[in-house]
C-alpha positions in Angstrom: 80.0 -83.0 5.9 80.3 -79.2 4.9 77.9 -79.2 1.9 78.1 -76.5 -0.3 74.5 -74.9 -2.2 73.7 -72.2 -4.9 71.8 -69.5 -3.0 69.3 -67.0 -4.0 69.9 -62.9 -4.4 73.3 -62.1 -5.6 74.7 -62.7 -9.0 77.3 -61.2 -11.4 78.3 -60.4 -15.0 80.2 -63.7 -16.6 82.5 -62.0 -18.5 84.3 -60.3 -15.3 85.1 -63.8 -14.0 87.0 -64.7 -16.8 88.5 -61.6 -17.2 92.6 -61.8 -16.5 93.7 -59.1 -13.7 96.9 -58.9 -11.7 94.2 -59.2 -8.9 93.3 -62.8 -10.0 96.9 -63.7 -10.3 97.2 -63.1 -6.8 93.7 -64.9 -6.2 94.9 -67.8 -7.6 98.9 -68.1 -5.7 96.8 -67.7 -2.3 94.3 -70.4 -3.4 97.3 -72.3 -4.5 99.1 -72.1 -1.3 96.5 -71.9 1.1 93.8 -74.0 2.0 90.3 -73.3 1.9 88.4 -72.7 5.0 85.5 -74.7 5.9 82.1 -73.4 6.0 80.8 -72.9 9.2 77.3 -71.4 10.7 77.0 -68.0 12.1 74.8 -68.3 15.0 73.4 -64.5 14.5 72.4 -65.6 10.8 70.9 -68.4 11.5 68.6 -66.5 14.0 67.9 -63.6 11.0 66.7 -66.6 8.2 64.3 -68.0 11.3 62.9 -65.0 11.7 62.8 -64.3 7.9 61.2 -67.2 7.0 58.5 -67.1 9.4 58.2 -63.3 8.3 57.3 -64.8 5.0 55.2 -67.3 5.9 52.9 -64.4 7.7 53.1 -62.7 4.0 50.6 -65.8 2.6 48.4 -66.9 5.9 47.0 -64.3 7.1 48.7 -61.4 4.9 47.9 -62.4 1.4 44.6 -64.1 2.3 43.2 -61.3 3.9 44.4 -58.5 1.0 42.3 -60.7 -1.6 40.0 -61.7 0.8 38.7 -58.0 1.6 38.7 -57.3 -2.0 36.0 -59.8 -3.4 32.2 -59.7 -2.6 30.9 -60.9 0.8 29.7 -64.0 -0.9 33.0 -64.9 -2.0 35.4 -64.0 1.3 35.7 -67.8 2.3 36.5 -69.2 -1.1 39.4 -66.6 -1.6 41.0 -67.6 2.0 40.5 -71.4 1.6 42.1 -71.1 -1.9 45.2 -68.9 -0.4 45.5 -71.2 2.6 45.1 -74.7 0.7 47.5 -73.5 -2.0 50.3 -72.7 0.8 49.7 -75.9 2.4 50.0 -78.0 -1.0 52.8 -76.1 -2.4 55.1 -76.4 1.2 54.1 -80.2 0.9 55.1 -80.6 -2.9 58.2 -78.4 -2.0 59.9 -80.9 0.3 58.6 -84.1 -1.9 60.6 -82.4 -5.3 60.2 -78.8 -5.5 63.7 -78.2 -3.7 65.5 -80.8 -5.0 64.9 -79.6 -8.6 65.3 -76.1 -8.4 68.4 -76.0 -5.8 70.6 -78.8 -6.9 72.7 -79.2 -9.9 71.5 -80.2 -13.2 71.0 -78.6 -16.1 70.1 -74.8 -17.2 66.6 -75.0 -16.4 66.2 -77.7 -13.8 68.2 -79.6 -11.0 68.4 -83.3 -10.1 66.3 -85.4 -8.1 69.1 -86.1 -5.7 67.2 -84.4 -2.7 63.8 -85.7 -3.3 61.9 -85.8 0.1 65.0 -83.9 1.2 67.2 -86.7 1.1 70.8 -86.2 2.7 69.4 -82.8 4.4 69.8 -82.9 8.0 70.7 -80.8 11.1 74.4 -80.5 9.9 73.6 -79.7 6.7 75.2 -76.3 5.7 73.9 -73.6 2.8 76.2 -71.3 1.6 75.5 -67.4 1.9 77.2 -64.6 0.0 80.4 -64.4 2.2 83.0 -67.1 1.7 83.3 -69.5 4.6 79.9 -68.7 6.0 76.6 -70.6 5.9 73.3 -71.1 7.5 71.6 -74.2 8.3 70.4 -76.0 5.3 66.8 -76.7 6.6 66.3 -73.1 7.2 67.1 -72.5 3.9 64.9 -74.9 2.6 61.7 -73.0 4.5 63.0 -70.0 3.7 62.5 -70.6 -0.4 59.6 -72.9 0.2 57.8 -70.1 1.6 58.6 -68.2 -1.5 57.2 -70.8 -3.8 53.7 -71.0 -1.7 53.4 -67.0 -1.9 53.9 -67.1 -5.6 50.9 -69.4 -6.6 49.0 -68.0 -3.9 49.3 -64.6 -6.1 48.0 -65.9 -8.9 44.4 -66.5 -7.4 43.3 -63.0 -7.5 43.6 -63.0 -11.1 40.2 -64.9 -11.5 38.7 -65.1 -8.3 34.7 -65.4 -7.6 34.0 -67.8 -10.8 37.1 -70.6 -10.6 36.4 -74.3 -9.4 38.2 -74.9 -6.3 39.4 -78.5 -8.2 41.0 -76.2 -10.8 43.0 -73.8 -8.7 44.9 -76.9 -7.1 45.5 -79.1 -10.0 46.6 -75.8 -11.7 48.9 -74.7 -9.3 50.3 -78.5 -9.1 51.3 -78.3 -12.9 52.2 -74.2 -13.0 54.3 -74.7 -9.7 56.4 -77.5 -11.3 57.2 -76.3 -14.9 57.3 -72.8 -14.5 58.1 -71.8 -10.9 60.4 -74.4 -10.3 62.6 -73.8 -13.3 62.7 -70.2 -13.2 63.7 -70.3 -9.3 66.6 -72.5 -10.8 67.3 -70.2 -13.7 68.1 -67.3 -11.5 69.3 -68.6 -8.4 70.9 -71.4 -8.7 75.0 -71.0 -8.5 77.9 -72.8 -6.5 77.8 -70.6 -3.9 80.9 -67.9 -3.4 83.5 -70.4 -2.3 83.5 -71.7 -5.7 84.8 -68.9 -7.0 88.5 -69.0 -6.2 90.0 -68.5 -9.8 88.7 -67.0 -13.1 88.8 -70.8 -14.4 87.1 -72.3 -11.6 84.7 -68.9 -11.9 84.1 -70.1 -15.5 83.6 -73.7 -14.2 81.4 -72.8 -11.4 79.2 -70.2 -13.8 78.9 -73.3 -16.4 76.9 -75.3 -13.4 74.6 -72.5 -13.3 71.2 -71.7 -14.1 70.5 -69.9 -17.4 69.4 -66.5 -16.6 72.4 -66.6 -13.7 75.0 -67.2 -16.5 73.8 -64.6 -18.5 74.1 -62.4 -14.9 70.6 -61.5 -14.5 70.1 -59.4 -11.0 67.1 -60.5 -9.0 67.6 -60.1 -5.3 64.4 -61.4 -3.7 62.0 -62.3 -6.7 61.1 -59.2 -9.5 61.3 -62.0 -12.0 60.7 -65.4 -10.1 57.8 -64.2 -8.1 56.0 -61.5 -9.8 56.4 -61.5 -13.4 55.9 -65.0 -12.6 52.8 -65.3 -11.2 51.3 -62.1 -12.8 51.6 -63.7 -16.3 50.1 -67.0 -15.5 46.6 -64.8 -13.9 46.3 -62.7 -16.7 46.6 -65.8 -18.9 43.9 -67.2 -16.5 42.0 -64.2 -16.6 41.6 -64.6 -20.1 40.9 -68.5 -20.3 38.6 -68.4 -17.2 36.7 -65.7 -18.5 35.1 -62.6 -17.3 32.6 -62.6 -14.4 29.1 -62.5 -14.9 27.7 -59.3 -15.2 31.4 -57.5 -15.2 31.6 -54.1 -16.5 27.8 -53.9 -15.5 27.1 -55.1 -12.1 28.8 -53.3 -9.0 31.9 -55.3 -8.1 33.6 -53.5 -4.9 35.3 -54.8 -2.6 33.3 -55.9 0.6 36.1 -55.1 3.4 38.6 -52.4 2.8 39.6 -52.8 6.4 39.9 -56.4 5.6 42.5 -55.6 2.8 44.3 -52.6 4.9 44.9 -55.3 7.4 46.2 -57.3 4.8 48.5 -55.2 3.1 49.9 -54.0 6.6 50.7 -57.8 6.9 52.0 -58.4 3.3 54.5 -55.2 4.2 55.5 -56.6 7.7 56.2 -60.1 6.2 58.3 -58.3 3.3 61.4 -57.3 5.4 62.1 -61.3 5.8 60.8 -61.5 2.1 63.6 -59.0 0.9 66.3 -58.5 3.6 66.2 -62.3 4.5 67.1 -62.6 0.8 70.4 -61.2 2.0 71.0 -65.0 3.4 72.9 -63.2 6.5 72.2 -60.5 9.4 75.1 -58.4 7.2 75.1 -54.7 5.5 73.4 -56.0 3.0 70.4 -57.1 4.8 70.1 -53.6 6.5 70.1 -51.9 2.8 67.5 -54.6 1.8 65.6 -53.5 4.8 65.7 -49.9 4.5 64.9 -50.0 0.8 61.7 -51.9 1.9 60.4 -49.6 4.3 61.2 -46.5 2.0 59.8 -47.8 -1.4 56.5 -48.6 -0.3 56.1 -45.7 1.7 56.9 -43.3 -1.5 54.6 -45.4 -3.9 51.8 -45.5 -1.6 52.1 -41.5 -1.5 52.7 -41.3 -5.4 49.6 -43.3 -6.1 47.6 -41.6 -3.8 48.6 -38.0 -5.0 47.9 -39.3 -8.7 44.7 -40.4 -7.7 43.7 -37.2 -5.8 44.4 -35.4 -9.4 42.8 -37.5 -11.5 39.7 -38.7 -9.2 39.4 -35.9 -7.5 39.6 -37.4 -3.7 42.4 -40.3 -2.4 41.1 -43.7 -1.5 42.4 -46.0 1.1 42.3 -48.9 -1.5 44.9 -46.5 -3.3 47.4 -46.0 -0.5 47.3 -49.9 0.0 47.9 -50.8 -3.3 50.2 -48.4 -4.0 52.0 -49.5 -1.1 52.4 -53.4 -2.4 53.5 -51.5 -5.9 56.4 -50.4 -4.2 56.9 -53.7 -2.4 56.7 -55.4 -5.7 58.9 -52.8 -7.5 61.7 -53.1 -4.8 61.9 -56.5 -4.8 64.1 -57.2 -7.5 66.5 -54.2 -6.2 66.4 -54.2 -2.4 70.3 -55.2 -1.9 71.3 -53.6 -4.8 70.3 -50.3 -5.0 71.0 -47.0 -2.7 68.3 -45.7 -0.8 68.2 -43.0 -3.0 67.2 -45.1 -5.9 65.0 -47.2 -3.4 63.2 -44.0 -3.2 62.9 -43.2 -6.9 61.9 -46.4 -7.8 58.7 -46.5 -5.2 57.8 -42.9 -6.3 57.7 -44.3 -10.0 56.0 -47.5 -9.1 53.1 -45.7 -7.5 52.4 -43.8 -10.8 53.1 -47.1 -12.5 51.0 -49.2 -10.8 47.9 -46.8 -10.8 48.2 -46.6 -14.4 48.2 -50.8 -14.8 45.2 -51.2 -12.7 43.2 -48.1 -14.6 44.6 -47.6 -18.1 46.4 -51.2 -18.9 43.6 -53.3 -17.9 40.9 -51.3 -20.2 43.7 -52.0 -23.0 44.0 -55.8 -22.3 40.0 -56.4 -21.9 40.8 -59.1 -19.2 38.6 -59.2 -15.8 41.8 -59.3 -14.0 39.9 -59.5 -10.9 42.1 -57.9 -8.0 44.7 -56.5 -10.4 47.4 -58.9 -10.3 49.0 -58.2 -13.6 48.4 -54.9 -13.4 50.2 -54.5 -10.1 52.8 -57.1 -9.6 53.4 -57.5 -13.7 53.9 -54.1 -14.2 55.8 -53.1 -11.3 57.9 -56.1 -11.3 59.1 -55.5 -15.0 59.6 -51.9 -14.1 61.4 -53.1 -10.8 63.5 -55.8 -12.8 64.7 -53.1 -15.5 65.3 -50.4 -13.0 67.6 -52.6 -11.0 69.7 -52.7 -13.8 70.3 -48.8 -13.6 69.7 -47.8 -10.1 72.3 -51.0 -8.9 75.2 -49.0 -10.7 77.6 -47.2 -8.0 77.6 -43.9 -9.7 73.8 -44.1 -8.8 74.9 -45.0 -5.1 73.9 -49.1 -6.0 76.6 -52.1 -5.0 77.6 -53.0 -8.2 78.7 -56.4 -9.4 80.2 -58.4 -6.8 83.7 -60.1 -8.1 84.3 -63.1 -5.9 87.4 -64.1 -7.9 89.1 -60.9 -6.4 87.1 -60.1 -3.6 86.1 -56.5 -4.8 83.4 -54.5 -6.9 83.9 -55.3 -10.4 84.7 -52.4 -12.5 83.0 -51.3 -15.2 79.6 -51.6 -14.6 77.7 -50.4 -17.7 74.0 -49.4 -17.2 73.0 -50.0 -20.8 74.6 -53.9 -20.4 72.6 -54.6 -17.5 69.4 -53.4 -18.8 69.6 -55.7 -21.6 70.5 -58.7 -19.2 67.5 -57.7 -17.4 65.3 -57.2 -19.9 66.3 -60.6 -21.4 65.3 -62.0 -17.9 62.1 -60.7 -18.2 61.1 -61.8 -21.9 62.1 -65.5 -20.8 59.8 -65.2 -17.9 57.2 -64.0 -19.8 57.2 -65.9 -22.5 57.9 -69.2 -20.0 55.5 -68.5 -17.3 52.8 -67.7 -19.8 53.6 -70.7 -22.2 53.1 -73.0 -19.1 50.3 -71.4 -18.1 48.4 -71.7 -21.2 49.0 -75.4 -21.1 48.1 -75.7 -17.7 44.6 -74.2 -17.9 43.8 -75.7 -20.9 44.5 -79.7 -19.4 43.0 -78.8 -16.2 39.7 -77.4 -18.1 39.8 -80.9 -20.0 40.3 -82.9 -16.9 37.9 -81.0 -14.5 37.1 -77.7 -16.0 37.9 -74.3 -14.9 34.5 -72.5 -14.2 31.8 -73.2 -11.6 28.2 -73.0 -13.3 26.3 -69.4 -13.8 24.0 -70.2 -10.5 26.8 -71.3 -8.5 28.6 -68.1 -9.5 25.8 -65.8 -8.7 25.1 -67.2 -4.9 28.5 -67.2 -4.5 31.4 -69.5 -4.0 31.5 -69.5 -0.5 28.0 -71.6 -0.5 28.1 -73.1 -3.4 31.9 -74.5 -3.3 32.5 -74.7 0.2 29.5 -75.0 2.4 29.7 -72.1 4.4 29.5 -68.3 4.7 32.0 -65.9 5.9 29.5 -63.8 7.9 26.2 -64.7 9.9 23.5 -62.1 9.5 
């Protein structure tokens, strides 16, 4: 049986769905006299989504694990690898048990339902909608693709309080935060009825009313600027405050023990990010190609702008700066990848390099938190920047794609940059408040149950030995 599911990525302004026009009247007549074509699977799209899901998995393990692992001191290398690796496994299991069902089934504005618990009813024949009417991909592929997004989001958080948190605390916090922050944000932003539901103005209004809260408001988030980056960054910042600063922070040297590992990790992240962004088109289409090239050029521009700014400020460029700049560019283009033209992506990348540099230096001092691996400085600052600039550069006047009206099957007229930026700001604000509140409650609960932080002796000796009984390197 054909099944239609609400997909990630593309959205539209609700007002455009209910404004009568001559084209809409024609579409209504056509819908009345012609049966809706059955949704079918395109093998090319299926192949692309299989590859994209695998690339997103690569971003977590080994990409994020090595990127973070190289940034900590040698005595804590394995602890970070263990946290990222185990969280990936944990979230994948939870995604199958209840995460997918609550995020991507019809329910309320903030959660779906339990109808797909343990993927009940999802079979090799189940079809998930793409962004083209009548075209679908295997739903099982979509489950894996979105589950990999959830896993890396939880993994990103651990960089903010690395080197001093209990392993049990990381796991318990992640279960709570995943359930009450990640799942509802994913539902709010990405859940909708799919393009086939938009046959007329009336049908569109009905379908939009069943979508997630931020989708209903018209928020644009192609691949996770709010759902992934801002969401994780806020939780990490809250954790950095509540877990507390590392012993000797600001006094003892805490330099990265292996920038070689960090460089390898950053490169794997960039490689996997092509699946993250271009895969969010859900089809092997021109929009996927647009997201792909933006994911190529924006981080390149950001790495250069960070390097040049650092060169001017400090008198010499650094590898860590270049790698961090590339990640800043990847973050900023994530919500915009399929919405902005190449010129817009280039400009966003250039801006994000400087913004990220400020985030890990100037803003970090202002906040006064020991955000160990600059999760908020990069993912928070550039995630917010990317979400807001998406509203600017998605404008057709600036080379963007505009907003697609599925009723008239064409780009909607009258795109307003100011209106869309306001909508984007609402999405950012909701994410900041929701994630921050859930994270604060979750950390407090975990602290009462198992405690957040290892003791001073264990922290001094290093978490590799005291938490896991292993060493990353033998002498």
